C-alpha positions as CSV (number, residue, x, y, z in Angstrom):
1,M,-2.3,-65.1,184.4
2,I,-5.1,-66.0,186.9
3,L,-2.9,-65.0,189.8
4,F,-1.8,-61.8,188.1
5,I,-5.4,-60.8,187.4
6,F,-6.3,-61.6,191.1
7,S,-3.5,-59.3,192.2
8,V,-4.7,-56.5,189.9
9,I,-8.3,-56.9,191.2
10,I,-7.1,-56.8,194.9
11,F,-4.9,-53.7,194.2
12,S,-7.7,-51.9,192.3
13,F,-10.8,-52.9,194.3
14,T,-9.4,-53.7,197.7
15,T,-12.5,-52.7,199.8
16,E,-15.0,-54.4,197.5
17,F,-12.8,-57.6,197.4
18,Y,-12.6,-57.7,201.2
19,A,-16.4,-57.4,201.4
20,F,-16.8,-60.3,199.0
21,I,-14.5,-62.7,200.8
22,D,-16.1,-61.7,204.1
23,T,-19.5,-62.8,202.9
24,A,-18.2,-65.9,201.0
25,S,-16.2,-67.2,204.0
26,I,-19.3,-67.1,206.2
27,W,-21.2,-69.1,203.7
28,V,-18.5,-71.8,203.4
29,R,-18.2,-72.1,207.2
30,E,-21.9,-72.5,207.6
31,I,-22.4,-75.1,204.9
32,F,-19.1,-77.1,205.0
33,G,-17.7,-76.6,208.5
34,E,-18.6,-80.0,209.7
35,F,-17.3,-81.6,206.5
36,Y,-13.8,-80.2,207.4
37,L,-14.0,-82.0,210.7
38,W,-14.9,-85.3,209.2
39,L,-12.3,-85.0,206.5
40,G,-9.5,-84.3,209.1
41,L,-10.4,-87.5,211.1
42,A,-10.7,-89.5,207.9
43,C,-7.2,-88.5,206.7
44,V,-5.6,-89.6,210.0
45,L,-7.4,-93.0,210.0
46,F,-6.7,-93.5,206.3
47,L,-3.0,-93.0,206.7
48,L,-2.7,-95.3,209.8
49,I,-4.6,-98.1,208.1
50,I,-2.3,-97.8,205.0
51,A,0.8,-97.7,207.2
52,F,0.0,-100.8,209.2
53,S,-1.4,-102.8,206.3
54,K,0.5,-104.8,203.7
55,Y,0.7,-101.7,201.6
56,G,3.0,-100.0,204.2
57,R,5.8,-102.3,203.0
58,I,5.9,-100.7,199.5
59,R,9.1,-98.8,199.0
60,L,9.1,-95.5,197.2
61,G,11.7,-96.4,194.6
62,N,14.6,-98.9,194.7
63,S,17.4,-96.5,195.6
64,P,18.6,-95.8,199.2
65,P,17.2,-92.7,200.9
66,Q,18.7,-89.5,199.4
67,F,18.9,-87.7,202.8
68,D,19.8,-88.9,206.3
69,R,16.9,-89.1,208.7
70,L,17.8,-85.9,210.6
71,S,18.0,-83.8,207.4
72,W,14.8,-85.4,206.2
73,I,12.9,-84.5,209.4
74,A,14.4,-81.0,209.4
75,M,13.3,-80.3,205.8
76,L,9.8,-81.7,206.2
77,Y,9.3,-79.8,209.5
78,S,10.6,-76.5,208.1
79,A,8.4,-76.8,205.0
80,G,5.3,-78.0,206.9
81,M,5.2,-75.8,210.0
82,G,8.1,-73.3,210.1
83,A,7.3,-69.8,211.3
84,G,3.9,-70.9,212.6
85,I,5.2,-72.4,215.8
86,L,6.9,-69.1,216.6
87,L,3.8,-67.1,215.7
88,R,1.6,-69.1,218.0
89,A,4.1,-70.4,220.6
90,V,2.8,-68.3,223.4
91,Q,-0.4,-66.5,222.2
92,E,-2.4,-69.7,221.4
93,P,-1.8,-71.6,224.6
94,V,-2.4,-68.5,226.7
95,F,-5.6,-67.7,224.8
96,M,-6.8,-71.3,225.5
97,Y,-5.7,-71.0,229.1
98,Q,-7.6,-67.7,229.6
99,N,-10.6,-68.8,227.5
100,P,-11.0,-72.6,227.9
101,P,-12.7,-73.9,224.8
102,L,-14.0,-77.0,226.6
103,K,-16.1,-77.5,229.7
104,T,-14.5,-80.6,231.2
105,A,-13.0,-81.6,234.6
106,Y,-9.5,-81.0,233.2
107,P,-7.4,-78.1,234.6
108,N,-7.3,-75.1,232.4
109,D,-3.6,-75.5,231.6
110,I,-4.2,-79.1,230.4
111,I,-7.2,-78.1,228.3
112,A,-5.2,-75.3,226.8
113,L,-2.4,-77.6,225.8
114,E,-4.6,-80.4,224.6
115,F,-6.6,-78.2,222.3
116,T,-3.4,-76.6,221.0
117,F,-2.0,-80.1,220.3
118,Y,-5.2,-80.9,218.5
119,Q,-4.8,-78.0,216.1
120,W,-1.1,-78.6,215.5
121,G,-1.0,-82.4,215.7
122,F,-1.9,-85.5,213.8
123,T,-4.6,-84.0,211.7
124,A,-2.4,-81.2,210.3
125,W,0.3,-83.6,209.4
126,A,-2.2,-86.1,208.0
127,F,-3.3,-83.5,205.4
128,Y,0.4,-83.3,204.3
129,G,0.9,-87.0,204.5
130,I,-2.1,-87.8,202.2
131,F,-0.6,-85.8,199.4
132,A,2.9,-87.1,200.1
133,L,1.5,-90.6,199.8
134,F,-0.3,-89.9,196.5
135,I,2.6,-88.2,194.9
136,G,5.3,-90.5,196.3
137,Y,3.5,-93.6,195.0
138,S,2.9,-92.0,191.6
139,L,6.5,-90.8,191.3
140,F,8.5,-93.7,192.6
141,V,6.2,-96.7,192.3
142,R,4.2,-96.0,189.1
143,K,7.2,-94.1,187.6
144,N,4.9,-91.2,186.7
145,N,5.7,-87.5,187.0
146,M,4.9,-85.6,190.2
147,L,1.9,-83.7,188.8
148,L,-1.1,-84.4,191.0
149,G,-3.5,-84.4,188.0
150,T,-1.8,-87.5,186.6
151,S,-1.0,-89.2,189.9
152,L,-3.8,-91.8,189.6
153,P,-4.9,-93.5,186.3
154,Q,-8.6,-92.8,186.9
155,L,-7.9,-89.1,186.6
156,K,-6.6,-89.4,183.0
157,K,-9.8,-90.7,181.5
158,I,-11.3,-87.3,181.0
159,K,-8.8,-85.0,179.3
160,A,-9.7,-81.7,181.1
161,I,-9.5,-83.3,184.6
162,P,-5.7,-83.5,185.1
163,Q,-5.1,-79.9,183.9
164,S,-8.0,-78.7,186.1
165,I,-6.5,-80.5,189.2
166,D,-3.0,-79.1,188.5
167,L,-4.4,-75.6,188.2
168,L,-6.4,-76.0,191.4
169,T,-3.2,-77.3,193.1
170,I,-1.2,-74.3,192.0
171,L,-3.8,-71.8,193.1
172,T,-4.4,-73.5,196.5
173,T,-0.6,-73.7,197.1
174,V,-0.1,-70.0,196.3
175,F,-3.1,-69.0,198.6
176,G,-1.7,-71.0,201.5
177,L,1.9,-69.8,200.9
178,V,0.9,-66.1,200.7
179,A,-1.0,-66.5,203.9
180,A,2.1,-67.7,205.6
181,I,4.2,-64.9,204.1
182,G,1.6,-62.3,205.3
183,L,1.4,-63.6,208.8
184,G,5.2,-64.3,209.1
185,T,6.3,-60.9,207.9
186,T,3.8,-59.1,210.1
187,Q,5.2,-61.0,213.1
188,I,8.8,-60.1,212.0
189,E,7.7,-56.4,211.8
190,G,6.1,-56.8,215.3
191,G,9.4,-58.1,216.6
192,I,11.4,-55.3,215.0
193,S,9.0,-52.7,216.4
194,H,9.2,-54.3,219.8
195,L,13.0,-54.2,219.8
196,S,13.1,-50.6,218.6
197,D,10.4,-49.6,221.2
198,R,7.7,-48.3,218.8
199,E,4.2,-49.2,217.9
200,P,3.9,-52.1,215.5
201,G,2.0,-52.0,212.2
202,T,4.3,-50.0,209.8
203,L,3.1,-51.1,206.4
204,W,6.3,-50.1,204.4
205,I,8.4,-52.4,206.7
206,V,6.1,-55.3,206.1
207,I,6.2,-54.7,202.3
208,S,10.0,-54.5,202.4
209,L,10.2,-57.7,204.4
210,V,8.0,-59.5,201.8
211,F,10.5,-58.5,199.1
212,L,13.4,-59.7,201.2
213,I,11.8,-63.1,201.9
214,C,11.0,-63.7,198.3
215,L,14.5,-62.7,197.2
216,L,16.2,-65.0,199.6
217,A,13.8,-67.8,198.8
218,F,14.5,-67.4,195.1
219,I,18.3,-67.6,195.7
220,S,17.7,-70.8,197.8
221,A,15.4,-72.4,195.3
222,Y,17.8,-71.4,192.5
223,S,20.6,-73.3,194.3
224,G,18.5,-76.4,194.5
225,V,17.4,-78.9,197.2
226,E,20.9,-80.1,198.3
227,K,22.7,-76.7,198.3
228,G,19.9,-74.3,199.4
229,I,16.8,-75.8,201.0
230,K,18.6,-78.6,202.9
231,R,21.2,-76.3,204.5
232,I,18.7,-73.6,205.6
233,S,16.3,-76.3,206.9
234,N,19.1,-77.8,209.1
235,W,20.0,-74.3,210.4
236,N,16.3,-73.8,211.3
237,I,16.1,-77.0,213.3
238,Y,19.3,-76.3,215.2
239,I,18.3,-72.8,216.2
240,T,14.8,-73.9,217.1
241,I,16.1,-76.7,219.4
242,A,18.5,-74.1,220.9
243,L,15.6,-71.8,221.7
244,L,13.6,-74.7,223.1
245,I,16.4,-75.8,225.4
246,F,17.1,-72.2,226.5
247,V,13.5,-71.8,227.7
248,F,13.2,-75.4,229.0
249,I,16.2,-75.3,231.3
250,Q,14.9,-72.1,232.9
251,A,11.4,-73.3,233.3
252,D,9.9,-75.7,235.9
253,I,11.2,-78.8,234.1
254,I,9.1,-81.2,236.1
255,E,6.0,-79.2,235.5
256,V,6.7,-78.9,231.8
257,L,7.3,-82.7,231.4
258,K,4.2,-83.4,233.5
259,S,2.1,-81.1,231.3
260,F,3.5,-82.5,228.1
261,S,2.8,-86.2,229.1
262,T,-0.7,-85.5,230.5
263,A,-1.9,-83.3,227.7
264,T,-0.5,-85.7,225.1
265,W,-2.3,-88.7,226.7
266,F,-5.6,-86.7,227.0
267,Y,-5.2,-85.6,223.3
268,I,-4.8,-89.2,222.2
269,K,-7.6,-90.5,224.4
270,D,-10.0,-87.8,223.4
271,F,-8.9,-87.6,219.7
272,F,-12.2,-88.9,218.2
273,Q,-14.4,-86.6,220.3
274,L,-12.1,-83.6,219.6
275,S,-12.1,-84.4,215.9
276,L,-15.8,-84.4,215.6
277,A,-16.6,-81.8,218.3
278,M,-18.8,-84.3,220.2
279,G,-20.5,-83.6,223.5
280,D,-18.2,-82.0,226.1
281,F,-15.6,-81.6,223.3
282,N,-17.7,-79.3,221.2
283,P,-16.3,-75.7,221.7
284,G,-19.2,-74.1,219.8
285,K,-19.6,-72.9,216.3
286,Q,-18.0,-69.5,216.9
287,F,-14.9,-71.0,218.3
288,L,-14.7,-73.7,215.6
289,T,-15.1,-70.9,213.0
290,D,-12.4,-68.7,214.4
291,W,-9.9,-71.5,215.1
292,T,-10.5,-75.1,213.9
293,Y,-12.1,-74.5,210.5
294,Y,-9.4,-71.8,209.8
295,Y,-6.6,-74.2,210.8
296,W,-8.0,-77.1,208.7
297,A,-8.3,-74.7,205.7
298,F,-4.7,-73.5,206.3
299,W,-3.3,-77.0,206.5
300,L,-5.3,-78.1,203.4
301,A,-4.0,-75.0,201.5
302,W,-0.4,-76.0,202.4
303,A,-0.9,-79.7,201.8
304,P,-0.3,-79.8,198.0
305,F,3.1,-78.2,197.9
306,T,4.2,-79.6,201.3
307,G,3.0,-83.1,200.4
308,I,4.8,-82.9,197.0
309,F,8.0,-81.7,198.7
310,I,7.8,-84.5,201.3
311,A,7.4,-87.0,198.6
312,R,10.3,-85.6,196.7
313,I,12.7,-85.9,199.7
314,S,11.3,-89.4,200.8
315,Q,12.6,-91.4,197.9
316,G,13.9,-94.8,199.1
317,R,11.8,-95.0,202.2
318,S,8.9,-97.3,202.7
319,I,5.3,-96.0,202.7
320,R,5.1,-97.0,206.4
321,E,8.2,-95.1,207.4
322,M,7.1,-92.0,205.5
323,I,3.6,-92.0,207.0
324,L,4.7,-92.6,210.6
325,G,7.6,-90.2,210.2
326,V,5.3,-87.5,208.9
327,L,2.5,-88.1,211.4
328,I,4.3,-88.8,214.7
329,L,7.7,-87.2,214.8
330,P,6.7,-83.6,213.9
331,S,3.6,-83.8,216.0
332,L,5.6,-84.8,219.1
333,G,8.1,-82.1,218.4
334,S,5.2,-79.5,218.3
335,F,3.7,-80.9,221.4
336,L,7.0,-80.5,223.3
337,W,7.4,-77.0,221.9
338,F,4.0,-75.8,223.0
339,S,4.4,-77.5,226.4
340,V,7.6,-75.7,227.1
341,F,6.4,-72.2,225.9
342,G,2.8,-72.7,227.1
343,T,3.6,-74.0,230.6
344,S,6.3,-71.3,231.1
345,S,3.8,-68.5,230.0
346,F,1.2,-69.9,232.4
347,E,3.7,-69.6,235.2
348,I,4.7,-66.1,234.2
349,I,1.0,-65.0,234.2
350,E,0.4,-66.6,237.6
351,N,3.3,-64.6,239.1
352,M,2.1,-61.3,237.6
353,A,0.3,-58.9,239.9
354,A,-2.3,-58.5,237.2
355,Y,-2.4,-59.9,233.6
356,N,-3.3,-57.2,231.1
357,G,-3.1,-59.1,227.9
358,E,0.6,-59.0,227.4
359,F,0.6,-62.2,225.4
360,S,-2.7,-61.6,223.5
361,D,-1.1,-60.1,220.4
362,V,-0.2,-62.9,218.0
363,F,2.5,-60.9,216.3
364,T,4.4,-59.7,219.5
365,S,3.6,-62.2,222.2
366,V,6.7,-64.4,221.8
367,F,8.9,-61.3,222.0
368,K,7.3,-60.1,225.2
369,F,7.6,-63.6,226.5
370,F,11.4,-63.6,226.1
371,E,11.5,-60.4,228.3
372,S,10.9,-62.6,231.3
373,F,14.2,-64.4,230.6
374,P,17.9,-63.3,230.6
375,L,19.4,-62.1,227.3
376,S,16.0,-61.0,226.0
377,N,17.4,-58.7,223.3
378,F,19.6,-61.4,222.0
379,T,16.9,-64.1,222.0
380,N,14.5,-61.7,220.3
381,I,17.0,-60.9,217.6
382,V,17.6,-64.6,217.1
383,T,13.8,-65.2,216.9
384,V,13.5,-62.5,214.2
385,L,16.3,-64.1,212.2
386,L,14.7,-67.6,212.7
387,L,11.3,-66.3,211.5
388,I,13.0,-65.0,208.3
389,S,14.8,-68.3,207.8
390,F,11.7,-70.4,208.4
391,L,9.7,-68.3,205.9
392,V,12.5,-68.6,203.4
393,T,12.4,-72.4,203.6
394,S,8.7,-72.5,203.2
395,V,8.7,-70.1,200.2
396,D,11.7,-71.8,198.5
397,S,10.1,-75.2,198.8
398,A,6.9,-73.8,197.2
399,I,8.9,-72.1,194.4
400,Y,10.6,-75.4,193.7
401,V,7.4,-77.4,193.6
402,L,5.5,-74.8,191.6
403,S,8.4,-74.8,189.1
404,M,8.0,-78.6,188.8
405,F,4.4,-78.0,187.7
406,S,5.5,-75.4,185.1
407,D,8.2,-77.7,183.8
408,K,5.8,-80.6,183.2
409,G,6.7,-82.5,186.3
410,N,10.5,-82.3,186.0
411,E,12.0,-83.1,189.4
412,N,14.8,-80.6,188.8
413,P,12.9,-77.7,187.1
414,K,14.5,-75.2,184.9
415,K,15.8,-72.1,186.8
416,K,13.8,-69.7,184.6
417,Y,10.6,-71.1,186.1
418,R,11.9,-70.6,189.7
419,L,12.5,-66.9,188.8
420,V,8.9,-66.5,187.4
421,W,7.3,-68.1,190.4
422,A,9.4,-66.0,192.9
423,A,8.2,-62.9,191.1
424,L,4.5,-64.0,191.0
425,I,4.5,-64.9,194.7
426,L,6.1,-61.5,195.5
427,I,3.4,-59.6,193.6
428,F,0.5,-61.6,195.0
429,S,1.9,-61.4,198.6
430,E,2.1,-57.6,198.4
431,A,-1.5,-57.5,197.2
432,I,-2.7,-59.6,200.2
433,I,-0.7,-57.4,202.6
434,L,-2.7,-54.4,201.2
435,L,-5.9,-56.4,201.5
436,G,-5.2,-57.0,205.2
437,N,-4.8,-53.3,205.8
438,V,-8.0,-52.3,204.0
439,K,-9.8,-51.3,207.2
440,P,-8.4,-50.0,210.5
441,E,-10.1,-52.8,212.4
442,S,-8.9,-55.5,210.1
443,D,-5.5,-57.1,209.8
444,V,-3.7,-59.6,207.6
445,L,-4.6,-62.5,209.9
446,D,-8.3,-61.7,209.5
447,A,-8.0,-61.3,205.7
448,M,-6.2,-64.6,205.3
449,Q,-8.6,-66.5,207.5
450,K,-11.4,-65.6,205.2
451,F,-9.4,-66.0,202.0
452,L,-8.1,-69.4,203.0
453,I,-11.4,-70.9,204.0
454,I,-12.8,-70.1,200.6
455,G,-9.8,-71.1,198.6
456,S,-9.3,-74.5,200.3
457,L,-12.9,-75.7,199.9
458,P,-12.5,-77.3,196.4
459,F,-9.3,-79.0,197.5
460,A,-11.0,-80.4,200.6
461,I,-13.6,-82.1,198.3
462,F,-10.9,-83.2,196.0
463,T,-8.9,-84.8,198.9
464,A,-11.9,-87.0,199.9
465,L,-12.2,-88.2,196.2
466,M,-8.5,-88.9,195.9
467,M,-8.5,-91.2,199.0
468,L,-11.2,-93.3,197.4
469,L,-9.5,-93.5,194.1
470,F,-6.1,-94.4,195.7
471,V,-7.7,-97.3,197.6
472,I,-9.2,-98.6,194.3
473,E,-5.8,-98.3,192.6
474,I,-3.7,-100.2,195.1
475,R,-6.3,-102.9,195.7
476,K,-6.2,-103.7,192.0
477,K,-2.4,-103.9,191.9
478,Y,-1.8,-105.7,195.2
């Protein structure tokens, strides 16, 4: 009902609502921006300490893993990042290359990759891993349900707290999911426009794409984890790897590997300074506002449903394996992805007579990038299909998790709940698309940046509290 009322308000008072979230987002960034940085670092350190302590040996249930390791990695990566790596594959490294966020002795290409790694690396996956840990422990060790509000015994002492936490989880999940749908469908529309040689920004195409994504996601979620979500996730990973190899073998392979290893080493070496924006690694409040605070809010908004989904598919694995698998493998995959596309785009720019911002549009940059390679029409069509498929796996995972909440924590929720959540996500997504088109100078990315920073704040505070309560819980038991 809350989401439906939200949608009605956005549909009816679009301009006024945009003005409200604009003002509120500035207030949140001013007051709580630094808290987001500290929280991100704390999550990474917390998970590493748990993984390498005696608690890392705890197994999530007594049964063997339900999925083989490749399918497990494919599903958690598809749910956790998905279309985002295509959205930002070229635009973000190029922006950092053209506008270095840091004043260091590092070359611009290394700074660009290092900062991109920072925003897509350990911290992002730590937010997911925190909730996977809480839920996995509750579900498979304490034999509780998967509802976040009852995941720790301390939360049950006051009756209203578990329900409030679950409601907050649902709302935050929907906000993050709808942001991904809005951004992803806008990029798909940009790709279709690029292929058909017309100006991007056709609203009715985006609205139609949202309907298609939600319909396909419902069909996948209706089929279940084994039949629907697993198969599409594996398809996503195979095609993503094929695109990566396609670019990699045509790039300067030595330069790509050199950039990957150098930027990864610098990222690890500078991780503390980057995480707290210290000294030479402080890019300034405006940059942090436009990029880091937004990203941390985005990952936090996705953390509840992604963490629950990761916990759901990690049964049978140890806490150590789950944490290290979630933190390291997807991060390294993202680093290689951005190294290949970033280094290749830097080389393309260097060989241009003059760079005129060809890669500056977040929604069309990857399609223009592929024009520099053979079979560009084919690869762009594959990219559009992959974007649709990635979005479907993100949405179907969320529909499945939200249905678990509606079905009182049932691991295999009734199919009627999956239908209801698919319809609600569709309605709310269409409302956000309209919100993103409220002014000629605004777009869906701008609208969702503001909306997410506000919506994720309560969950950021709750995350810090949950880490403290979890430590108290396991210290008592072990």
